[in-house]
N, C-alpha and C positions, 0 to 999 in steps of 0.2 A: 577446577570449578570454583567460581566465586562464592564467597560467604553470602548468606542471605542479606546481610546488611549492605554489602557492596552491590548486589543485584538491585536491591530496593532503591539505593541511591541513584544508580544509573537509570532505572525506570522512571524515577521522579524527574530526573534531568531530561529524559526523552519527552515526558509529559509536558514539562515546562516549555520545551522547544515548540510543541504543538500549539501552544497558546499565542505564539508570535503571530501578529496580524496578517502578514502576507502568506504565511504557511496555512493559517486558518482559512483564509479566502481561497487558496489553492485547493485545499482538501475539500471544502464545500463544493467548489466547481467540479472537481474530479468525481466525487461520489454522486452528486445530484445531477449534473448536466453533461458529463462526459459519458456517452453511451456508444462506444465504437462497435459497429457490427462488422466492419471490414477494415482491411489495412488502409484503404483510402480514407476512412474516417480518422484514423490515427494520423495519417499524413496531413490531412486538413487541419487537425488540431495543432500539429507541430509546425505548420506553415503559417498559423494565425496568431492572434494575440494571446492565446492560452498556452503557447509553447512553454513559457516559464512555469505555468501551473502544472502541466503534465510532468515535466522533468522534475520539478520540485517534489511533488507528491511521491512519485515512484522512487526517486533518489533518496528521499527522507526515509521511507519505509524499508528500502533495500539496505540503507546504512544501519538502521536500527536492527534489522534482522541479521546483519553481518556480525553484530555484537553477540547475538545468540549462537550463530554458527561457529564463531571462534571462542565460545565458552566464556565470554566476558560477563554475560548475563544468564541467569538460570532460565532455561527454556520454559518450564511450566509457569514460573512467575511472570515471565514476559507475555506468554499467551493469555494468562488470566487478566492482564491489564491492557492488552492491545488488540482487541477483537476487530478493530478497523482494518487490520491487514487482510482479513478475508474479503471484505468488500472491495478493497483496492485491487487485490489479486484477481478477483472475479471479473473485474472490468477488462483485464488484459490477457488473462490466461489463454483464451481461445485464439489469440493473435500473436502469442509469444514467438513462435517460429518465424513468422513474417517480420515482426518488429526486430528480432535479433539479426535478421538479414540486413536490416538498415542500421541498427545501432550497435551491433556486435554481439558475440555469443554470451557475454556476461551480463547483459541487460536483465535486471531484476532477478538474478540467480539466487541471491540470499533470501529475498522475499519468497520466491518459489520454494526453496528448500525448507524454510520454516513452515510455510502453510501446508505443503504436501507431507510434512513429517507428522502431522496429526493423524492418528489412526482413524481410518474410516472417513476421512474428509472427502466431501464431494463439493466442488466449487462450481456451481452452474454460472453461466454468464449472467450478470445482473442486468435485468431489463428495466426499462423505464417504469413499467407498472410495479415491479418489486421495489424500486427505489422510492416511488411515491408513497409507499406504505411504511417506509423505514422511520421509526419513531425518533431516531437521533437527528433526523434532517428537518425537523419542523422549522418552518421559516419564522423569523422574528417579526 
């Protein structure tokens, strides 16, 4: 298990990566505009100009969660600092079996493991109406 200082340092590095312009743009698109209801919605996103955005966001959070899964970062400290993983996971959870048929069985496995490890967690699919009320997505 990492020392608190080591976890804190890695969490700050993860946060710093989130500030990168392309990742910030991708995260905003994913949480605000990507609202897949069916696997065809996912396929359409992957076949269009937002393919890099979708892959970047899920890949980023899956990578960050892999650090938790492999005990490089303290789980509780990570969860306290990264609530966005729940919104990201909520966008894809209902389609994971179908997406994994396309992308492979390991797609978002670390993200899923960390989110679903929270006792009593219920992750409903995020709808457009829920997202419009999300305070962290106020448009500039």
